[in-house]
N, C-alpha and C positions, 0 to 999 in steps of 0.2 A: 244189812237191814229186809229184815223181810217182806214183803208184799202182801198188803192186809182186806180187802178187800170187801166188800157191806151189797147190800141193795134197800131199799130204801123198807125191807122187811125185816131185815137182820141189824141196821145201824139201834149202836145201845140208845137207853136210855140216856135222855138227857135231863139231869138235877139243877135244883134252883139255883144251888150252891155254884157249883156250874161256872150256873150263867151268871151270877153274881160275881165270880173270879175274874171269867172274859168281860165283862163291864167297870170290871176299876181298875183294868188295863188302863194308860193312856195310849193317845195317836204318839206320841214320839215316845216311848215304849217298844215299838211294835220296828225287831228287825226289817226290811224291806231292802238290804243291799243286794241282796240274791235275786229278783226281782230286778226285767229288765226296764228303764227309763219309757213309757209309753210318750211318745212323742210328737204324729202326728193321726192320730184318727182317722186322717179324713176321706181315704180309702177301704179303710173296713167293712167288710160287703158281708154278714156275718152267713148271708144267701148264698154263696160261694167255700163259703168253710165245709162240704161234704164231708168230711168222718165230722163231724163235732154235730152240722144240725141235718133232721132229716126230715125234710117236711112232710106234712098230715097229706096226701094226692084225695084228689075230688074228680069224682066223674061228671063229665056234661058235654053236653050237646051242644055246635057252634056246625055255622055253614059258614066254608070259606072257601074263596075266589080256586075253582077247578089246576090254573096255573097256581098258585105257591102249593098249594098240597103235590104238584112233580112235583116242584122245585123242593119240598121239603125231604121229599123220598130219593130225590137222585141221588141221597148219599149212605140210599140204603138199611136196614134194619134203624131205628133210634130216633124217626124222627119226629116222636112226640117229644122225647130229651130233645131236642134240637127248637121245636115248637116255645116248648118250658123258657130251656136257656135263649129265646129271643125276646121273648115276652119282661120276663126279672132284667134286662137289663135294660129291656124301655123301663118298664118301671120305674130301677135304680136313679138313670138321667131324668124323670121327673120332677 
C-alpha cells in the first residue's frame, strides 16, 4: 500500500455527501479492534511528547539569582532548555 501525504492545502474537498455517509455510521459499527485500549491516562503529559508537540517559544526577560544561573550553566550548553524542563515539571505538579 502506498503512503499518501497531504498538507492542509492539498487535502481533497469534503462533500456534503461524504459527511452524510460518515454521519450515517453508527458507533457500534466502527471496528476499533486494532487500537489498543487506553487504560490509564493519568501519566499522559503531552508536552513531553517532543516529536508530536513543539511549543511556541516566547522571549522573556527575568532576573534570576546568580547562583541559580551558575547552577544551570554548570551542565554546559542547553541551560535554557534545562530551565524550561524544570519549570514544566513544576507546572505539571501544580
